[in-house]
MARBA-907094 format. One line per field, with one value per atom (N, C-alpha, C, CB): atom name; residue in three letters; residue number from 0; y negated, z, x negated. Coordinates in steps of 0.02 Angstrom, whole numbers, plus 50000, padded with zeros to 5 digits. Glycine has a CB too. Layout:
REM MARBA-907094
a	(CA:...)
r	(ALA:...)
k	(NUM:...)
Y	(Y:...)
Z	(Z:...)
X	(X:...)
//
This chain:
REM MARBA-907094
a	(N:CA:C:CB:N:CA:C:CB:N:CA:C:CB:N:CA:C:CB:N:CA:C:CB:N:CA:C:CB:N:CA:C:CB:N:CA:C:CB:N:CA:C:CB:N:CA:C:CB:N:CA:C:CB:N:CA:C:CB:N:CA:C:CB:N:CA:C:CB:N:CA:C:CB:N:CA:C:CB:N:CA:C:CB:N:CA:C:CB:N:CA:C:CB:N:CA:C:CB:N:CA:C:CB:N:CA:C:CB:N:CA:C:CB:N:CA:C:CB:N:CA:C:CB:N:CA:C:CB:N:CA:C:CB:N:CA:C:CB:N:CA:C:CB:N:CA:C:CB:N:CA:C:CB:N:CA:C:CB:N:CA:C:CB:N:CA:C:CB:N:CA:C:CB:N:CA:C:CB:N:CA:C:CB:N:CA:C:CB:N:CA:C:CB:N:CA:C:CB:N:CA:C:CB:N:CA:C:CB:N:CA:C:CB:N:CA:C:CB:N:CA:C:CB:N:CA:C:CB:N:CA:C:CB:N:CA:C:CB:N:CA:C:CB:N:CA:C:CB:N:CA:C:CB:N:CA:C:CB:N:CA:C:CB:N:CA:C:CB:N:CA:C:CB:N:CA:C:CB:N:CA:C:CB:N:CA:C:CB:N:CA:C:CB:N:CA:C:CB:N:CA:C:CB:N:CA:C:CB:N:CA:C:CB:N:CA:C:CB:N:CA:C:CB:N:CA:C:CB:N:CA:C:CB:N:CA:C:CB:N:CA:C:CB:N:CA:C:CB:N:CA:C:CB:N:CA:C:CB:N:CA:C:CB:N:CA:C:CB:N:CA:C:CB)
r	(MET:MET:MET:MET:TYR:TYR:TYR:TYR:ASP:ASP:ASP:ASP:LEU:LEU:LEU:LEU:MET:MET:MET:MET:GLY:GLY:GLY:GLY:ILE:ILE:ILE:ILE:ILE:ILE:ILE:ILE:TYR:TYR:TYR:TYR:PHE:PHE:PHE:PHE:GLY:GLY:GLY:GLY:SER:SER:SER:SER:GLY:GLY:GLY:GLY:HIS:HIS:HIS:HIS:PHE:PHE:PHE:PHE:MET:MET:MET:MET:ALA:ALA:ALA:ALA:ARG:ARG:ARG:ARG:PHE:PHE:PHE:PHE:VAL:VAL:VAL:VAL:ASP:ASP:ASP:ASP:LYS:LYS:LYS:LYS:HIS:HIS:HIS:HIS:GLY:GLY:GLY:GLY:VAL:VAL:VAL:VAL:VAL:VAL:VAL:VAL:TRP:TRP:TRP:TRP:PHE:PHE:PHE:PHE:GLN:GLN:GLN:GLN:ASP:ASP:ASP:ASP:GLY:GLY:GLY:GLY:ALA:ALA:ALA:ALA:ALA:ALA:ALA:ALA:ALA:ALA:ALA:ALA:GLY:GLY:GLY:GLY:GLY:GLY:GLY:GLY:SER:SER:SER:SER:PHE:PHE:PHE:PHE:VAL:VAL:VAL:VAL:ASN:ASN:ASN:ASN:GLU:GLU:GLU:GLU:GLY:GLY:GLY:GLY:TYR:TYR:TYR:TYR:LEU:LEU:LEU:LEU:CYS:CYS:CYS:CYS:ASP:ASP:ASP:ASP:TYR:TYR:TYR:TYR:SER:SER:SER:SER:LYS:LYS:LYS:LYS:GLN:GLN:GLN:GLN:GLY:GLY:GLY:GLY:LEU:LEU:LEU:LEU:LEU:LEU:LEU:LEU:LEU:LEU:LEU:LEU:LYS:LYS:LYS:LYS:GLY:GLY:GLY:GLY:ASN:ASN:ASN:ASN:ARG:ARG:ARG:ARG:ARG:ARG:ARG:ARG:ALA:ALA:ALA:ALA:GLY:GLY:GLY:GLY:ILE:ILE:ILE:ILE:THR:THR:THR:THR:VAL:VAL:VAL:VAL:TYR:TYR:TYR:TYR:VAL:VAL:VAL:VAL:TRP:TRP:TRP:TRP:ARG:ARG:ARG:ARG:ASP:ASP:ASP:ASP:ASP:ASP:ASP:ASP:THR:THR:THR:THR:ALA:ALA:ALA:ALA:TRP:TRP:TRP:TRP:GLN:GLN:GLN:GLN:PHE:PHE:PHE:PHE)
k	(0:0:0:0:1:1:1:1:2:2:2:2:3:3:3:3:4:4:4:4:5:5:5:5:6:6:6:6:7:7:7:7:8:8:8:8:9:9:9:9:10:10:10:10:11:11:11:11:12:12:12:12:13:13:13:13:14:14:14:14:15:15:15:15:16:16:16:16:17:17:17:17:18:18:18:18:19:19:19:19:20:20:20:20:21:21:21:21:22:22:22:22:23:23:23:23:24:24:24:24:25:25:25:25:26:26:26:26:27:27:27:27:28:28:28:28:29:29:29:29:30:30:30:30:31:31:31:31:32:32:32:32:33:33:33:33:34:34:34:34:35:35:35:35:36:36:36:36:37:37:37:37:38:38:38:38:39:39:39:39:40:40:40:40:41:41:41:41:42:42:42:42:43:43:43:43:44:44:44:44:45:45:45:45:46:46:46:46:47:47:47:47:48:48:48:48:49:49:49:49:50:50:50:50:51:51:51:51:52:52:52:52:53:53:53:53:54:54:54:54:55:55:55:55:56:56:56:56:57:57:57:57:58:58:58:58:59:59:59:59:60:60:60:60:61:61:61:61:62:62:62:62:63:63:63:63:64:64:64:64:65:65:65:65:66:66:66:66:67:67:67:67:68:68:68:68:69:69:69:69:70:70:70:70:71:71:71:71:72:72:72:72:73:73:73:73:74:74:74:74)
Y	(50059:50000:49938:50000:49888:49826:49771:49804:49729:49672:49608:49676:49557:49491:49462:49444:49439:49411:49338:49451:49317:49248:49225:49238:49159:49128:49065:49111:49056:48997:48956:49015:48892:48845:48797:48807:48782:48737:48676:48773:48620:48559:48497:48556:48444:48378:48381:48352:48422:48423:48462:48355:48494:48536:48591:48494:48634:48689:48687:48756:48722:48731:48806:48688:48829:48900:48914:48936:48970:48998:49066:49003:49080:49144:49175:49134:49240:49275:49320:49317:49309:49349:49416:49310:49456:49524:49525:49562:49468:49463:49435:49421:49421:49393:49318:49424:49284:49211:49182:49188:49131:49098:49036:49078:49030:48974:48937:48997:48871:48829:48791:48779:48785:48748:48706:48797:48642:48595:48553:48551:48572:48538:48464:48571:48444:48374:48332:48367:48362:48324:48334:48342:48393:48409:48421:48469:48406:48415:48487:48377:48534:48604:48641:48610:48607:48640:48682:48587:48737:48778:48756:48854:48753:48731:48790:48669:48807:48860:48838:48878:48879:48863:48913:48862:48953:48999:49070:48975:49110:49180:49195:49222:49241:49260:49283:49315:49318:49344:49289:49390:49228:49171:49134:49123:49154:49121:49155:49121:49115:49142:49151:49095:49186:49194:49126:49239:49084:49016:48976:48980:48986:48951:48970:48964:49031:49053:49034:49129:49029:49013:48940:49031:48897:48826:48799:48787:48750:48712:48640:48738:48601:48533:48536:48491:48501:48502:48552:48432:48596:48645:48715:48645:48751:48820:48870:48833:48927:48980:49002:49040:49007:49029:49098:48980:49113:49177:49203:49171:49267:49299:49353:49328:49362:49412:49462:49377:49526:49579:49624:49620:49655:49702:49769:49675:49824:49890:49902:49945:49923:49937:50012:49898:50039:50109:50112:50156:50171:50178:50143:50251:50129:50098:50024:50133:49997:49926:49880:49909:49823:49770:49787:49753:49835:49849:49819:49926:49760:49724:49741:49649)
Z	(50000:50000:50000:50061:49961:49958:49996:49884:50030:50066:50037:50142:50032:50009:50062:49996:50041:50089:50074:50089:50011:49995:49929:49994:49924:49863:49852:49867:49790:49773:49724:49743:49738:49698:49663:49741:49599:49561:49538:49500:49530:49503:49529:49521:49492:49512:49527:49572:49491:49497:49555:49502:49595:49649:49666:49712:49712:49730:49805:49711:49821:49891:49899:49908:49961:49972:50032:49980:50028:50085:50100:50072:50164:50187:50233:50224:50226:50270:50316:50228:50382:50429:50444:50494:50485:50499:50536:50537:50563:50598:50554:50660:50490:50444:50448:50455:50483:50489:50427:50555:50398:50339:50361:50290:50337:50352:50287:50386:50289:50230:50239:50218:50183:50185:50122:50192:50132:50078:50103:50058:50085:50110:50093:50082:50037:50017:50062:49945:50092:50133:50208:50113:50228:50300:50326:50314:50287:50310:50323:50371:50290:50298:50352:50312:50388:50441:50411:50489:50444:50424:50464:50435:50431:50462:50462:50425:50519:50525:50492:50600:50444:50408:50422:50334:50474:50492:50468:50462:50464:50447:50375:50493:50345:50275:50262:50256:50309:50299:50293:50357:50312:50307:50240:50364:50197:50132:50078:50113:50032:49971:49919:49945:49866:49811:49784:49755:49772:49747:49796:49733:49860:49911:49911:49979:49890:49886:49820:49894:49766:49701:49694:49647:49733:49729:49796:49707:49791:49851:49828:49880:49847:49821:49746:49838:49708:49635:49603:49607:49642:49616:49614:49660:49562:49554:49574:49481:49597:49615:49552:49648:49556:49500:49512:49486:49574:49592:49656:49602:49656:49717:49736:49709:49800:49825:49868:49865:49851:49889:49919:49844:49974:50007:50016:50076:50005:50016:50090:49982:50111:50182:50191:50208:50240:50259:50335:50227:50363:50436:50472:50454:50436:50469:50452:50448:50416:50396:50456:50351:50447:50497:50558:50520:50552:50606:50589:50619:50616:50599:50646:50600)
X	(49958:50000:49955:50048:49975:49937:49974:49926:49937:49965:49936:49950:49977:49955:49908:50014:49849:49802:49787:49738:49794:49778:49808:49704:49816:49841:49799:49918:49775:49737:49778:49667:49786:49825:49778:49877:49792:49750:49790:49721:49755:49785:49750:49859:49756:49728:49653:49765:49617:49545:49515:49522:49555:49528:49578:49512:49559:49603:49619:49572:49673:49695:49708:49760:49712:49723:49767:49656:49802:49837:49807:49915:49799:49772:49824:49703:49836:49883:49842:49935:49848:49808:49843:49797:49811:49837:49903:49786:49924:49988:50043:49981:50027:50076:50082:50142:50036:50037:50004:50002:50036:50010:49971:50067:49909:49865:49850:49800:49855:49843:49777:49901:49740:49677:49669:49617:49658:49642:49584:49705:49524:49465:49462:49404:49493:49492:49537:49515:49588:49636:49627:49706:49608:49606:49536:49649:49486:49417:49398:49407:49431:49414:49452:49342:49495:49534:49590:49564:49606:49663:49724:49648:49781:49844:49893:49874:49921:49970:50034:49982:50058:50120:50176:50107:50170:50224:50210:50290:50263:50256:50273:50300:50236:50246:50318:50198:50348:50416:50468:50434:50450:50497:50492:50485:50447:50437:50478:50363:50503:50533:50478:50590:50493:50445:50425:50474:50474:50461:50418:50527:50430:50392:50319:50422:50304:50234:50202:50231:50241:50213:50193:50262:50223:50209:50185:50272:50140:50118:50115:50048:50165:50170:50181:50106:50138:50145:50096:50134:50068:50020:50050:49956:50031:50055:50001:50078:50023:49976:49939:50012:49873:49832:49802:49777:49787:49757:49791:49680:49808:49831:49781:49903:49770:49722:49760:49664:49752:49784:49731:49832:49747:49701:49738:49676:49702:49730:49737:49686:49795:49807:49816:49869:49782:49792:49790:49737:49783:49786:49728:49785:49673:49616:49611:49553:49659:49656:49655:49715:49625:49622:49579:49691:49536:49489:49422:49483:49408:49347:49291:49360)
//
């Protein structure tokens, strides 16, 4: 089974990203606006497909998935 781990958005000369942690929390990062800080945006289960495909006026360009098995998330 694959789990969504990240989304990269492109537009206006730079990119932004969302990262989904092992608890399903979505974190947003835009280094040009927030100085590299990650901002908690809630839980992945609360997002619609459209809500994930767009971030402001930027569209998702790359999605990152990770294979999950019984040993996943053991760092």
